N, CA, C and O atoms as a CHARMM CRD file, in Angstrom:
* protein
*
  296
    1    1 UNK  N      0.84100  -1.17900   0.00000 PROA 1      0.00000
    2    1 UNK  CA     0.00000   0.00000   0.00000 PROA 1      0.00000
    3    1 UNK  C      0.88200   1.23700   0.00000 PROA 1      0.00000
    4    1 UNK  O      2.08900   1.16500   0.23300 PROA 1      0.00000
    5    2 UNK  N      0.25400   2.36400  -0.26500 PROA 2      0.00000
    6    2 UNK  CA     1.01100   3.61000  -0.27500 PROA 2      0.00000
    7    2 UNK  C      0.21600   4.70300   0.43900 PROA 2      0.00000
    8    2 UNK  O     -1.01000   4.66000   0.53400 PROA 2      0.00000
    9    3 UNK  N      0.97600   5.68500   0.93500 PROA 3      0.00000
   10    3 UNK  CA     0.37800   6.78500   1.68200 PROA 3      0.00000
   11    3 UNK  C      0.55100   8.08100   0.89600 PROA 3      0.00000
   12    3 UNK  O      1.63900   8.38300   0.40700 PROA 3      0.00000
   13    4 UNK  N     -0.51800   8.83100   0.78300 PROA 4      0.00000
   14    4 UNK  CA    -0.46700  10.11900   0.08700 PROA 4      0.00000
   15    4 UNK  C      0.12100  11.17400   1.02400 PROA 4      0.00000
   16    4 UNK  O     -0.34600  11.35100   2.14900 PROA 4      0.00000
   17    5 UNK  N      1.14300  11.86600   0.54500 PROA 5      0.00000
   18    5 UNK  CA     1.76400  12.93100   1.32800 PROA 5      0.00000
   19    5 UNK  C      1.23200  14.29600   0.93600 PROA 5      0.00000
   20    5 UNK  O      0.82800  15.08400   1.79100 PROA 5      0.00000
   21    6 UNK  N      1.23300  14.57300  -0.36200 PROA 6      0.00000
   22    6 UNK  CA     0.90700  15.90700  -0.86900 PROA 6      0.00000
   23    6 UNK  C      0.06700  15.76100  -2.12700 PROA 6      0.00000
   24    6 UNK  O      0.22100  14.81200  -2.89600 PROA 6      0.00000
   25    7 UNK  N     -0.82700  16.72800  -2.31800 PROA 7      0.00000
   26    7 UNK  CA    -1.63000  16.81100  -3.53700 PROA 7      0.00000
   27    7 UNK  C     -1.50900  18.24100  -4.05000 PROA 7      0.00000
   28    7 UNK  O     -1.90300  19.18300  -3.36200 PROA 7      0.00000
   29    8 UNK  N     -0.96200  18.41100  -5.26200 PROA 8      0.00000
   30    8 UNK  CA    -0.73500  19.74800  -5.80700 PROA 8      0.00000
   31    8 UNK  C     -0.54500  19.70000  -7.31300 PROA 8      0.00000
   32    8 UNK  O     -0.26400  18.64300  -7.87800 PROA 8      0.00000
   33    9 UNK  N     -0.69900  20.83900  -7.95400 PROA 9      0.00000
   34    9 UNK  CA    -0.35700  21.00300  -9.36300 PROA 9      0.00000
   35    9 UNK  C      0.82100  21.95000  -9.52800 PROA 9      0.00000
   36    9 UNK  O      1.16600  22.31000 -10.65300 PROA 9      0.00000
   37   10 UNK  N      1.44400  22.36000  -8.42900 PROA 10     0.00000
   38   10 UNK  CA     2.57600  23.28000  -8.47600 PROA 10     0.00000
   39   10 UNK  C      3.83500  22.51200  -8.89500 PROA 10     0.00000
   40   10 UNK  O      4.35700  21.72000  -8.11100 PROA 10     0.00000
   41   11 UNK  N      4.32900  22.73400 -10.11600 PROA 11     0.00000
   42   11 UNK  CA     5.48000  21.96800 -10.59700 PROA 11     0.00000
   43   11 UNK  C      6.74700  22.21200  -9.77000 PROA 11     0.00000
   44   11 UNK  O      7.57800  21.31500  -9.63000 PROA 11     0.00000
   45   12 UNK  N      6.89500  23.40800  -9.23000 PROA 12     0.00000
   46   12 UNK  CA     8.06300  23.70100  -8.40100 PROA 12     0.00000
   47   12 UNK  C      8.02500  22.91600  -7.10100 PROA 12     0.00000
   48   12 UNK  O      9.03700  22.35800  -6.67800 PROA 12     0.00000
   49   13 UNK  N      6.86100  22.87300  -6.46700 PROA 13     0.00000
   50   13 UNK  CA     6.70800  22.11900  -5.22500 PROA 13     0.00000
   51   13 UNK  C      6.93500  20.63000  -5.47300 PROA 13     0.00000
   52   13 UNK  O      7.59300  19.96000  -4.67800 PROA 13     0.00000
   53   14 UNK  N      6.39400  20.11600  -6.56800 PROA 14     0.00000
   54   14 UNK  CA     6.58900  18.71200  -6.91400 PROA 14     0.00000
   55   14 UNK  C      8.06800  18.41600  -7.09300 PROA 14     0.00000
   56   14 UNK  O      8.55900  17.40400  -6.59200 PROA 14     0.00000
   57   15 UNK  N      8.78200  19.27500  -7.79300 PROA 15     0.00000
   58   15 UNK  CA    10.21700  19.06700  -8.03000 PROA 15     0.00000
   59   15 UNK  C     11.01000  19.10700  -6.72700 PROA 15     0.00000
   60   15 UNK  O     11.91500  18.29500  -6.53200 PROA 15     0.00000
   61   16 UNK  N     10.68500  20.03100  -5.84300 PROA 16     0.00000
   62   16 UNK  CA    11.39300  20.13800  -4.56300 PROA 16     0.00000
   63   16 UNK  C     11.16700  18.88900  -3.71900 PROA 16     0.00000
   64   16 UNK  O     12.11400  18.32000  -3.17600 PROA 16     0.00000
   65   17 UNK  N      9.91000  18.46700  -3.61100 PROA 17     0.00000
   66   17 UNK  CA     9.59100  17.28900  -2.79900 PROA 17     0.00000
   67   17 UNK  C     10.21600  16.03700  -3.41000 PROA 17     0.00000
   68   17 UNK  O     10.76100  15.20300  -2.68800 PROA 17     0.00000
   69   18 UNK  N     10.14100  15.89900  -4.73000 PROA 18     0.00000
   70   18 UNK  CA    10.74100  14.74300  -5.39700 PROA 18     0.00000
   71   18 UNK  C     12.25100  14.71000  -5.13900 PROA 18     0.00000
   72   18 UNK  O     12.82000  13.64400  -4.90500 PROA 18     0.00000
   73   19 UNK  N     12.88900  15.87000  -5.18200 PROA 19     0.00000
   74   19 UNK  CA    14.32000  15.94300  -4.91100 PROA 19     0.00000
   75   19 UNK  C     14.66200  15.54200  -3.49000 PROA 19     0.00000
   76   19 UNK  O     15.61300  14.79600  -3.26000 PROA 19     0.00000
   77   20 UNK  N     13.88500  16.03900  -2.53300 PROA 20     0.00000
   78   20 UNK  CA    14.12200  15.69300  -1.12700 PROA 20     0.00000
   79   20 UNK  C     13.94200  14.19500  -0.88900 PROA 20     0.00000
   80   20 UNK  O     14.77200  13.55700  -0.24100 PROA 20     0.00000
   81   21 UNK  N     12.85600  13.64300  -1.41700 PROA 21     0.00000
   82   21 UNK  CA    12.59700  12.21800  -1.23000 PROA 21     0.00000
   83   21 UNK  C     13.66800  11.37600  -1.91900 PROA 21     0.00000
   84   21 UNK  O     14.14200  10.38600  -1.36200 PROA 21     0.00000
   85   22 UNK  N     14.04000  11.76900  -3.11500 PROA 22     0.00000
   86   22 UNK  CA    15.07600  11.04600  -3.84400 PROA 22     0.00000
   87   22 UNK  C     16.41700  11.07900  -3.12500 PROA 22     0.00000
   88   22 UNK  O     17.09700  10.05800  -3.02200 PROA 22     0.00000
   89   23 UNK  N     16.79700  12.25700  -2.62500 PROA 23     0.00000
   90   23 UNK  CA    18.06100  12.38700  -1.89000 PROA 23     0.00000
   91   23 UNK  C     18.06500  11.54400  -0.61900 PROA 23     0.00000
   92   23 UNK  O     19.11700  11.07400  -0.18500 PROA 23     0.00000
   93   24 UNK  N     16.89300  11.35300  -0.02600 PROA 24     0.00000
   94   24 UNK  CA    16.77700  10.55700   1.19900 PROA 24     0.00000
   95   24 UNK  C     16.53900   9.07400   0.90100 PROA 24     0.00000
   96   24 UNK  O     16.31200   8.28500   1.81700 PROA 24     0.00000
   97   25 UNK  N     16.59100   8.69800  -0.37500 PROA 25     0.00000
   98   25 UNK  CA    16.34200   7.30700  -0.79600 PROA 25     0.00000
   99   25 UNK  C     14.98500   6.78100  -0.34300 PROA 25     0.00000
  100   25 UNK  O     14.83500   5.60500  -0.01300 PROA 25     0.00000
  101   26 UNK  N     14.00000   7.67800  -0.33500 PROA 26     0.00000
  102   26 UNK  CA    12.62500   7.27500  -0.02600 PROA 26     0.00000
  103   26 UNK  C     11.89800   7.10800  -1.36000 PROA 26     0.00000
  104   26 UNK  O     11.73600   8.07900  -2.09900 PROA 26     0.00000
  105   27 UNK  N     11.46200   5.89700  -1.67300 PROA 27     0.00000
  106   27 UNK  CA    10.74800   5.70500  -2.93900 PROA 27     0.00000
  107   27 UNK  C      9.44400   6.49700  -2.94600 PROA 27     0.00000
  108   27 UNK  O      8.76100   6.59600  -1.92600 PROA 27     0.00000
  109   28 UNK  N      9.10900   7.05300  -4.09600 PROA 28     0.00000
  110   28 UNK  CA     7.87000   7.82500  -4.22000 PROA 28     0.00000
  111   28 UNK  C      7.29500   7.61300  -5.60500 PROA 28     0.00000
  112   28 UNK  O      7.96900   7.14300  -6.52100 PROA 28     0.00000
  113   29 UNK  N      6.03700   7.97200  -5.72800 PROA 29     0.00000
  114   29 UNK  CA     5.34100   7.86800  -7.00700 PROA 29     0.00000
  115   29 UNK  C      4.51000   9.13300  -7.20000 PROA 29     0.00000
  116   29 UNK  O      3.88900   9.62600  -6.25900 PROA 29     0.00000
  117   30 UNK  N      4.50300   9.65100  -8.41900 PROA 30     0.00000
  118   30 UNK  CA     3.66600  10.80900  -8.74800 PROA 30     0.00000
  119   30 UNK  C      2.40100  10.27700  -9.41400 PROA 30     0.00000
  120   30 UNK  O      2.37000  10.04300 -10.62200 PROA 30     0.00000
  121   31 UNK  N      1.37500  10.09300  -8.61800 PROA 31     0.00000
  122   31 UNK  CA     0.11100   9.54200  -9.10500 PROA 31     0.00000
  123   31 UNK  C     -0.72600  10.63000  -9.77500 PROA 31     0.00000
  124   31 UNK  O     -0.70600  11.78700  -9.35500 PROA 31     0.00000
  125   32 UNK  N     -1.44500  10.25600 -10.79600 PROA 32     0.00000
  126   32 UNK  CA    -2.33900  11.15200 -11.54700 PROA 32     0.00000
  127   32 UNK  C     -1.58500  12.26300 -12.26500 PROA 32     0.00000
  128   32 UNK  O     -2.19200  13.26700 -12.63800 PROA 32     0.00000
  129   33 UNK  N     -0.28900  12.11300 -12.46600 PROA 33     0.00000
  130   33 UNK  CA     0.52200  13.15800 -13.09500 PROA 33     0.00000
  131   33 UNK  C      0.02600  13.47300 -14.51000 PROA 33     0.00000
  132   33 UNK  O     -0.12500  14.64300 -14.86400 PROA 33     0.00000
  133   34 UNK  N     -0.22600  12.44600 -15.31500 PROA 34     0.00000
  134   34 UNK  CA    -0.66800  12.68700 -16.68800 PROA 34     0.00000
  135   34 UNK  C     -2.02100  13.38400 -16.72900 PROA 34     0.00000
  136   34 UNK  O     -2.22300  14.29900 -17.52800 PROA 34     0.00000
  137   35 UNK  N     -2.94100  12.96400 -15.88300 PROA 35     0.00000
  138   35 UNK  CA    -4.26100  13.58400 -15.87100 PROA 35     0.00000
  139   35 UNK  C     -4.18300  15.02200 -15.37200 PROA 35     0.00000
  140   35 UNK  O     -4.90800  15.88400 -15.87000 PROA 35     0.00000
  141   36 UNK  N     -3.32500  15.29600 -14.40600 PROA 36     0.00000
  142   36 UNK  CA    -3.22600  16.65700 -13.89800 PROA 36     0.00000
  143   36 UNK  C     -2.61500  17.58100 -14.94400 PROA 36     0.00000
  144   36 UNK  O     -2.93900  18.76800 -14.98500 PROA 36     0.00000
  145   37 UNK  N     -1.73400  17.05000 -15.78700 PROA 37     0.00000
  146   37 UNK  CA    -1.16400  17.87100 -16.85900 PROA 37     0.00000
  147   37 UNK  C     -2.21700  18.22400 -17.90100 PROA 37     0.00000
  148   37 UNK  O     -2.23200  19.33300 -18.43500 PROA 37     0.00000
  149   38 UNK  N     -3.09100  17.27300 -18.18000 PROA 38     0.00000
  150   38 UNK  CA    -4.15500  17.50200 -19.16000 PROA 38     0.00000
  151   38 UNK  C     -5.20000  18.46900 -18.61000 PROA 38     0.00000
  152   38 UNK  O     -5.63100  19.38700 -19.30700 PROA 38     0.00000
  153   39 UNK  N     -5.60300  18.26200 -17.36700 PROA 39     0.00000
  154   39 UNK  CA    -6.67200  19.05400 -16.76300 PROA 39     0.00000
  155   39 UNK  C     -6.16300  20.07100 -15.73800 PROA 39     0.00000
  156   39 UNK  O     -6.96500  20.66300 -15.01600 PROA 39     0.00000
  157   40 UNK  N     -4.86100  20.28000 -15.66300 PROA 40     0.00000
  158   40 UNK  CA    -4.26400  21.12400 -14.63200 PROA 40     0.00000
  159   40 UNK  C     -4.70200  22.56500 -14.64700 PROA 40     0.00000
  160   40 UNK  O     -4.63500  23.23700 -13.61800 PROA 40     0.00000
  161   41 UNK  N     -5.15000  23.06000 -15.78600 PROA 41     0.00000
  162   41 UNK  CA    -5.52600  24.46700 -15.87300 PROA 41     0.00000
  163   41 UNK  C     -6.72900  24.80900 -14.99600 PROA 41     0.00000
  164   41 UNK  O     -6.90800  25.96400 -14.61000 PROA 41     0.00000
  165   42 UNK  N     -7.54700  23.81500 -14.68400 PROA 42     0.00000
  166   42 UNK  CA    -8.69900  24.07800 -13.82400 PROA 42     0.00000
  167   42 UNK  C     -8.53400  23.45000 -12.44300 PROA 42     0.00000
  168   42 UNK  O     -9.42500  23.55200 -11.60000 PROA 42     0.00000
  169   43 UNK  N     -7.40100  22.80800 -12.21500 PROA 43     0.00000
  170   43 UNK  CA    -7.08200  22.17600 -10.92400 PROA 43     0.00000
  171   43 UNK  C     -8.09000  21.12500 -10.49400 PROA 43     0.00000
  172   43 UNK  O     -8.24700  20.86100  -9.30200 PROA 43     0.00000
  173   44 UNK  N     -8.77100  20.52800 -11.45700 PROA 44     0.00000
  174   44 UNK  CA    -9.74000  19.48900 -11.11700 PROA 44     0.00000
  175   44 UNK  C     -9.04000  18.22300 -10.64000 PROA 44     0.00000
  176   44 UNK  O     -9.51900  17.54400  -9.73100 PROA 44     0.00000
  177   45 UNK  N     -7.91800  17.91300 -11.25000 PROA 45     0.00000
  178   45 UNK  CA    -7.15600  16.72400 -10.87800 PROA 45     0.00000
  179   45 UNK  C     -5.74400  17.16300 -10.53900 PROA 45     0.00000
  180   45 UNK  O     -5.06300  17.78400 -11.35600 PROA 45     0.00000
  181   46 UNK  N     -5.30900  16.84100  -9.33600 PROA 46     0.00000
  182   46 UNK  CA    -3.97700  17.23400  -8.90300 PROA 46     0.00000
  183   46 UNK  C     -3.05800  16.02500  -8.84000 PROA 46     0.00000
  184   46 UNK  O     -3.50800  14.89200  -8.66500 PROA 46     0.00000
  185   47 UNK  N     -1.76200  16.28400  -8.98500 PROA 47     0.00000
  186   47 UNK  CA    -0.77100  15.23100  -8.83200 PROA 47     0.00000
  187   47 UNK  C     -0.67700  14.87200  -7.35800 PROA 47     0.00000
  188   47 UNK  O     -0.62400  15.75200  -6.50000 PROA 47     0.00000
  189   48 UNK  N     -0.65800  13.57700  -7.06800 PROA 48     0.00000
  190   48 UNK  CA    -0.51100  13.09700  -5.69700 PROA 48     0.00000
  191   48 UNK  C      0.88100  12.50900  -5.54400 PROA 48     0.00000
  192   48 UNK  O      1.30500  11.68000  -6.34900 PROA 48     0.00000
  193   49 UNK  N      1.58800  12.93700  -4.51200 PROA 49     0.00000
  194   49 UNK  CA     2.89600  12.36800  -4.20000 PROA 49     0.00000
  195   49 UNK  C      2.67200  11.32700  -3.11200 PROA 49     0.00000
  196   49 UNK  O      2.23800  11.64600  -2.00500 PROA 49     0.00000
  197   50 UNK  N      2.97800  10.07000  -3.45000 PROA 50     0.00000
  198   50 UNK  CA     2.73800   8.97300  -2.52000 PROA 50     0.00000
  199   50 UNK  C      4.03500   8.22300  -2.24600 PROA 50     0.00000
  200   50 UNK  O      4.92800   8.16000  -3.09100 PROA 50     0.00000
  201   51 UNK  N      4.11700   7.65800  -1.04400 PROA 51     0.00000
  202   51 UNK  CA     5.27400   6.87100  -0.62200 PROA 51     0.00000
  203   51 UNK  C      4.76500   5.56100  -0.01200 PROA 51     0.00000
  204   51 UNK  O      3.59400   5.46300   0.35400 PROA 51     0.00000
  205   52 UNK  N      5.63600   4.56000   0.09800 PROA 52     0.00000
  206   52 UNK  CA     5.21500   3.31400   0.75000 PROA 52     0.00000
  207   52 UNK  C      4.80000   3.58700   2.19900 PROA 52     0.00000
  208   52 UNK  O      5.36600   4.45300   2.86500 PROA 52     0.00000
  209   53 UNK  N      3.81800   2.84500   2.66700 PROA 53     0.00000
  210   53 UNK  CA     3.32800   3.01800   4.03900 PROA 53     0.00000
  211   53 UNK  C      4.44100   2.95500   5.07400 PROA 53     0.00000
  212   53 UNK  O      4.43600   3.71600   6.04100 PROA 53     0.00000
  213   54 UNK  N      5.39500   2.05000   4.87300 PROA 54     0.00000
  214   54 UNK  CA     6.44500   1.88200   5.87000 PROA 54     0.00000
  215   54 UNK  C      7.48500   3.00300   5.87200 PROA 54     0.00000
  216   54 UNK  O      8.36800   3.02700   6.72900 PROA 54     0.00000
  217   55 UNK  N      7.38600   3.92500   4.92100 PROA 55     0.00000
  218   55 UNK  CA     8.29900   5.07600   4.87100 PROA 55     0.00000
  219   55 UNK  C      7.56700   6.40100   5.08900 PROA 55     0.00000
  220   55 UNK  O      8.17100   7.47200   5.02700 PROA 55     0.00000
  221   56 UNK  N      6.26100   6.31500   5.34500 PROA 56     0.00000
  222   56 UNK  CA     5.45100   7.53600   5.47200 PROA 56     0.00000
  223   56 UNK  C      5.94100   8.45300   6.58000 PROA 56     0.00000
  224   56 UNK  O      6.12300   9.64800   6.34400 PROA 56     0.00000
  225   57 UNK  N      6.15700   7.93700   7.77200 PROA 57     0.00000
  226   57 UNK  CA     6.55300   8.81000   8.88400 PROA 57     0.00000
  227   57 UNK  C      7.89800   9.47000   8.61300 PROA 57     0.00000
  228   57 UNK  O      8.09700  10.63500   8.95500 PROA 57     0.00000
  229   58 UNK  N      8.81500   8.74000   8.00700 PROA 58     0.00000
  230   58 UNK  CA    10.12300   9.30500   7.65700 PROA 58     0.00000
  231   58 UNK  C      9.97100  10.42000   6.61600 PROA 58     0.00000
  232   58 UNK  O     10.61300  11.46600   6.71800 PROA 58     0.00000
  233   59 UNK  N      9.11800  10.18600   5.61800 PROA 59     0.00000
  234   59 UNK  CA     8.89300  11.18800   4.57500 PROA 59     0.00000
  235   59 UNK  C      8.21400  12.43300   5.14600 PROA 59     0.00000
  236   59 UNK  O      8.57400  13.55600   4.79400 PROA 59     0.00000
  237   60 UNK  N      7.24300  12.23400   6.01800 PROA 60     0.00000
  238   60 UNK  CA     6.56800  13.37400   6.63900 PROA 60     0.00000
  239   60 UNK  C      7.54400  14.20400   7.47500 PROA 60     0.00000
  240   60 UNK  O      7.52100  15.43300   7.42100 PROA 60     0.00000
  241   61 UNK  N      8.38800  13.54100   8.23500 PROA 61     0.00000
  242   61 UNK  CA     9.37700  14.24400   9.04800 PROA 61     0.00000
  243   61 UNK  C     10.34200  15.03100   8.16600 PROA 61     0.00000
  244   61 UNK  O     10.71700  16.15600   8.49600 PROA 61     0.00000
  245   62 UNK  N     10.73800  14.43800   7.05100 PROA 62     0.00000
  246   62 UNK  CA    11.63600  15.10500   6.11100 PROA 62     0.00000
  247   62 UNK  C     11.01300  16.39700   5.57700 PROA 62     0.00000
  248   62 UNK  O     11.68000  17.43000   5.51400 PROA 62     0.00000
  249   63 UNK  N      9.74100  16.33800   5.19500 PROA 63     0.00000
  250   63 UNK  CA     9.07400  17.52000   4.65300 PROA 63     0.00000
  251   63 UNK  C      8.82700  18.57200   5.73400 PROA 63     0.00000
  252   63 UNK  O      8.91500  19.76900   5.46400 PROA 63     0.00000
  253   64 UNK  N      8.52400  18.13900   6.93600 PROA 64     0.00000
  254   64 UNK  CA     8.34500  19.09400   8.03700 PROA 64     0.00000
  255   64 UNK  C      9.66400  19.79900   8.32300 PROA 64     0.00000
  256   64 UNK  O      9.68800  21.01500   8.51400 PROA 64     0.00000
  257   65 UNK  N     10.75700  19.04700   8.35300 PROA 65     0.00000
  258   65 UNK  CA    12.07800  19.63000   8.59300 PROA 65     0.00000
  259   65 UNK  C     12.47000  20.62500   7.49800 PROA 65     0.00000
  260   65 UNK  O     13.24800  21.54600   7.74600 PROA 65     0.00000
  261   66 UNK  N     11.93500  20.44200   6.29900 PROA 66     0.00000
  262   66 UNK  CA    12.22400  21.32900   5.17300 PROA 66     0.00000
  263   66 UNK  C     11.20200  22.47000   5.07700 PROA 66     0.00000
  264   66 UNK  O     11.12400  23.14600   4.05100 PROA 66     0.00000
  265   67 UNK  N     10.42300  22.68400   6.13900 PROA 67     0.00000
  266   67 UNK  CA     9.39200  23.72600   6.18300 PROA 67     0.00000
  267   67 UNK  C      8.32600  23.55500   5.10400 PROA 67     0.00000
  268   67 UNK  O      7.78900  24.53600   4.59000 PROA 67     0.00000
  269   68 UNK  N      8.02800  22.32000   4.77000 PROA 68     0.00000
  270   68 UNK  CA     6.97700  22.03300   3.79500 PROA 68     0.00000
  271   68 UNK  C      5.79000  21.32400   4.44200 PROA 68     0.00000
  272   68 UNK  O      4.93700  20.77200   3.74800 PROA 68     0.00000
  273   69 UNK  N      5.74100  21.34100   5.76000 PROA 69     0.00000
  274   69 UNK  CA     4.68500  20.64600   6.48000 PROA 69     0.00000
  275   69 UNK  C      3.28600  21.12700   6.16700 PROA 69     0.00000
  276   69 UNK  O      2.32900  20.35900   6.26800 PROA 69     0.00000
  277   70 UNK  N      3.15200  22.38900   5.78700 PROA 70     0.00000
  278   70 UNK  CA     1.81100  22.91800   5.49900 PROA 70     0.00000
  279   70 UNK  C      1.18000  22.26200   4.26700 PROA 70     0.00000
  280   70 UNK  O     -0.03200  22.34000   4.06800 PROA 70     0.00000
  281   71 UNK  N      2.00800  21.61900   3.44500 PROA 71     0.00000
  282   71 UNK  CA     1.50300  20.97600   2.23300 PROA 71     0.00000
  283   71 UNK  C      1.07300  19.53400   2.46600 PROA 71     0.00000
  284   71 UNK  O      0.43800  18.92800   1.60300 PROA 71     0.00000
  285   72 UNK  N      1.41900  18.97700   3.64200 PROA 72     0.00000
  286   72 UNK  CA     1.11600  17.57600   3.90600 PROA 72     0.00000
  287   72 UNK  C     -0.38700  17.32600   4.05700 PROA 72     0.00000
  288   72 UNK  O     -1.09900  18.11200   4.68100 PROA 72     0.00000
  289   73 UNK  N     -0.84600  16.24200   3.48800 PROA 73     0.00000
  290   73 UNK  CA    -2.22600  15.81700   3.68100 PROA 73     0.00000
  291   73 UNK  C     -2.33300  15.20700   5.08400 PROA 73     0.00000
  292   73 UNK  O     -1.40400  14.54100   5.54000 PROA 73     0.00000
  293   74 UNK  N     -3.44900  15.42900   5.76100 PROA 74     0.00000
  294   74 UNK  CA    -3.61800  14.84500   7.10900 PROA 74     0.00000
  295   74 UNK  C     -3.68400  13.32100   7.06600 PROA 74     0.00000
  296   74 UNK  O     -3.82300  12.68000   8.10800 PROA 74     0.00000
């Protein structure tokens, strides 16, 4: 299973989070990326950044430490 961390269409935020997760060797997936690119102009479908359940707490801590906690999904 996987846990959703962030949902956004902001390409800069996606790149920053992907970089942080990649540097920390935390596997991640950008779900709905293709659909959000097609429909992104109206924000109907957003890209979801998901990580494995067993790495969720580590990923959340990483984003909080990087002052990105406000973007985390509850």
